[in-house]
C-alpha positions as CSV (number, residue, x, y, z in Angstrom):
1,M,103.0,-45.8,-11.1
2,F,105.0,-45.5,-14.3
3,H,103.7,-44.9,-17.8
4,P,104.1,-47.9,-19.9
5,A,106.4,-46.0,-22.3
6,I,108.6,-45.2,-19.5
7,R,109.2,-48.7,-18.3
8,G,111.3,-51.0,-20.5
9,K,111.6,-50.2,-24.1
10,P,110.4,-46.6,-25.0
11,Q,107.8,-46.0,-27.7
12,T,109.2,-44.6,-30.7
13,A,107.6,-41.7,-32.5
14,R,106.5,-42.1,-36.1
15,K,109.2,-41.6,-38.6
16,M,108.4,-38.5,-40.6
17,V,111.2,-38.8,-43.2
18,S,111.5,-41.6,-45.7
19,K,114.5,-43.8,-45.7
20,K,115.5,-42.5,-49.1
21,V,115.3,-38.9,-48.0
22,E,117.2,-39.7,-44.8
23,N,120.1,-41.3,-46.9
24,A,120.2,-38.4,-49.2
25,L,120.4,-35.9,-46.2
26,N,123.1,-38.0,-44.5
27,A,125.1,-38.0,-47.6
28,Q,124.7,-34.2,-47.7
29,V,125.8,-34.0,-44.1
30,E,129.2,-35.9,-45.3
31,K,129.6,-33.4,-48.4
32,E,129.0,-30.2,-46.0
33,A,131.6,-31.7,-43.6
34,M,134.0,-32.5,-46.1
35,S,133.7,-29.0,-47.5
36,S,134.4,-27.7,-44.1
37,Q,137.5,-29.8,-44.0
38,V,138.6,-28.7,-47.5
39,Y,138.1,-25.0,-46.6
40,L,140.1,-25.7,-43.2
41,A,142.9,-27.2,-45.2
42,M,142.8,-24.3,-47.7
43,A,142.9,-21.7,-44.8
44,S,145.9,-23.4,-43.3
45,W,147.8,-23.2,-46.5
46,A,146.7,-19.5,-47.2
47,E,148.1,-18.6,-43.6
48,V,151.3,-20.3,-44.2
49,Q,151.8,-18.3,-47.5
50,G,151.2,-15.0,-45.4
51,L,147.6,-14.5,-46.9
52,E,146.1,-13.4,-43.5
53,G,143.0,-12.1,-45.2
54,V,142.3,-15.2,-47.5
55,A,143.0,-17.4,-44.4
56,A,140.5,-15.6,-42.4
57,F,138.0,-15.8,-45.2
58,L,138.5,-19.7,-45.6
59,Y,138.5,-20.3,-41.7
60,Q,135.1,-18.4,-41.5
61,H,133.8,-20.6,-44.5
62,S,134.9,-23.7,-43.0
63,D,132.9,-22.9,-39.7
64,E,129.8,-22.2,-42.0
65,E,130.1,-25.4,-43.9
66,R,130.2,-27.2,-40.5
67,M,127.1,-25.3,-39.4
68,H,125.4,-26.6,-42.6
69,A,126.2,-30.0,-41.7
70,L,125.0,-29.6,-38.1
71,K,121.8,-28.2,-39.4
72,L,121.1,-31.0,-41.6
73,M,121.9,-33.4,-38.7
74,K,119.6,-31.7,-36.2
75,Y,116.8,-31.8,-39.0
76,I,117.2,-35.5,-39.8
77,N,117.0,-36.3,-35.9
78,E,114.0,-33.9,-35.5
79,R,112.1,-35.7,-38.3
80,G,112.6,-39.1,-36.7
81,G,115.6,-40.2,-38.7
82,H,119.2,-40.8,-37.5
83,A,121.9,-38.3,-38.4
84,V,125.2,-40.2,-39.0
85,V,128.6,-38.5,-38.2
86,P,130.6,-39.3,-41.3
87,A,134.2,-40.3,-41.7
88,L,136.1,-37.9,-43.7
89,T,139.2,-38.3,-45.9
90,K,142.3,-36.1,-45.5
91,P,142.1,-33.0,-47.8
92,P,145.1,-31.8,-49.7
93,K,147.7,-30.0,-47.7
94,D,149.2,-27.8,-50.5
95,M,147.5,-25.8,-53.0
96,K,148.9,-24.7,-56.4
97,G,148.1,-21.0,-55.9
98,I,145.4,-18.6,-54.8
99,M,143.6,-18.8,-58.3
100,D,143.4,-22.6,-58.1
101,V,142.0,-22.2,-54.4
102,F,139.0,-20.1,-55.7
103,K,138.6,-22.2,-58.7
104,S,138.3,-25.2,-56.5
105,I,136.0,-23.4,-54.2
106,L,133.7,-22.6,-57.2
107,Q,133.8,-26.1,-58.5
108,Q,132.8,-27.6,-55.0
109,E,130.0,-25.1,-54.7
110,V,128.6,-25.9,-58.0
111,E,128.7,-29.6,-57.1
112,V,127.0,-28.9,-53.7
113,T,124.4,-27.0,-55.5
114,G,123.8,-30.1,-57.8
115,E,123.5,-32.3,-54.8
116,I,121.1,-30.0,-53.0
117,N,118.9,-29.8,-56.2
118,G,118.9,-33.6,-56.4
119,I,117.6,-34.0,-52.8
120,V,115.0,-31.3,-53.6
121,D,113.8,-33.4,-56.6
122,L,113.8,-36.5,-54.4
123,C,111.6,-34.8,-51.9
124,L,109.1,-33.8,-54.5
125,K,109.1,-37.4,-55.9
126,E,108.6,-38.6,-52.2
127,K,106.0,-35.9,-51.6
128,D,108.1,-34.8,-48.5
129,Y,107.0,-31.2,-48.7
130,T,108.4,-30.5,-45.2
131,T,112.0,-31.3,-46.2
132,H,111.4,-29.6,-49.5
133,N,110.6,-26.6,-47.5
134,F,113.5,-26.9,-45.2
135,L,115.9,-27.4,-48.1
136,Q,114.9,-23.8,-49.6
137,W,117.3,-22.4,-47.1
138,Y,120.1,-24.5,-48.7
139,V,118.9,-23.5,-52.2
140,A,119.3,-19.9,-51.5
141,E,122.5,-20.4,-49.7
142,Q,124.0,-22.0,-52.8
143,I,123.1,-19.2,-55.0
144,E,125.0,-17.1,-52.6
145,E,128.0,-19.2,-52.3
146,E,128.4,-19.7,-56.1
147,R,128.0,-15.9,-56.5
148,L,130.6,-15.1,-53.8
149,A,133.1,-17.7,-55.5
150,R,132.6,-16.2,-59.1
151,T,133.1,-12.7,-57.6
152,M,136.4,-13.7,-55.9
153,L,137.5,-15.2,-59.2
154,D,136.6,-12.2,-61.0
155,K,138.7,-10.0,-58.8
156,L,141.7,-12.3,-59.0
157,N,141.5,-12.3,-62.8
158,L,141.5,-8.5,-62.6
159,I,144.5,-8.5,-60.5
160,G,146.4,-11.0,-62.6
161,G,150.0,-11.4,-61.4
162,D,150.1,-8.0,-59.7
163,K,151.5,-8.6,-56.3
164,G,150.1,-5.0,-55.0
165,G,146.6,-6.1,-56.2
166,L,146.8,-9.3,-54.4
167,Y,147.9,-7.5,-51.1
168,L,144.9,-5.4,-51.5
169,F,142.6,-8.3,-52.2
170,D,144.0,-10.0,-49.1
171,R,143.6,-7.0,-47.0
172,D,140.0,-6.5,-48.2
173,L,139.2,-10.1,-47.2
174,L,140.6,-9.5,-43.8
175,S,138.4,-6.5,-43.1
176,G,135.3,-8.4,-44.4
177,A,136.1,-11.6,-42.8
178,S,134.6,-10.6,-39.5
179,Q,131.1,-10.2,-41.0
180,P,128.8,-13.1,-40.8
181,H,127.7,-14.8,-43.8
182,G,125.6,-18.0,-43.9
C-alpha cells in the first residue's frame, strides 16, 4: 500500500524562507553569477595580453564566484524556496588596462558587499535568523575580497609604469593562483 503523499501530488514541506528573502537571495545568485562572468572575461583578456599570472588569478576567482552562486542556490532550495538560474548579459571583451581591471574588481566587490549587507538587514527585519547566520560566511568573504582587491591595486600603484615590476607582479600571481581562496 502506498503512502498518501507518494500517490498523486506530493505534499510540500513548509516553506522556511519568506518570499522577500527568497527573492533577495535569487537576486544575489544573479550578481554572483554575473561576477563570475566578468572575472572570466577579464581572465580571457589578460591571457591574450600575455599576463598568465593575472589570467590564472582571474580564472580562479571566476570559479569562486560561481561557487558562491551555487552555495546560495542550494541554500534557497534547502529552505523550501526555489533557486532560479539567471540569464546573464555578455560582459565586456576588452579592458583598458591592468589597473582598470583591478579598479573594476574593487568596485564590483564593494557593490557585492553592499548587496550582502542589504540582505542581512532584510533577514533581521523578517526575523529570519537562520538565513542571517548563513549569510555571515558571505559577510566575512566580502571583507577578504575587498582587502585582496585593495592589496592588488596598492601593488599596481607601486609598480606604476615599470614593465619589470608588472612582470614580477604577474609571476607572483601565477605562483599564488594555485592556492585555494574562498
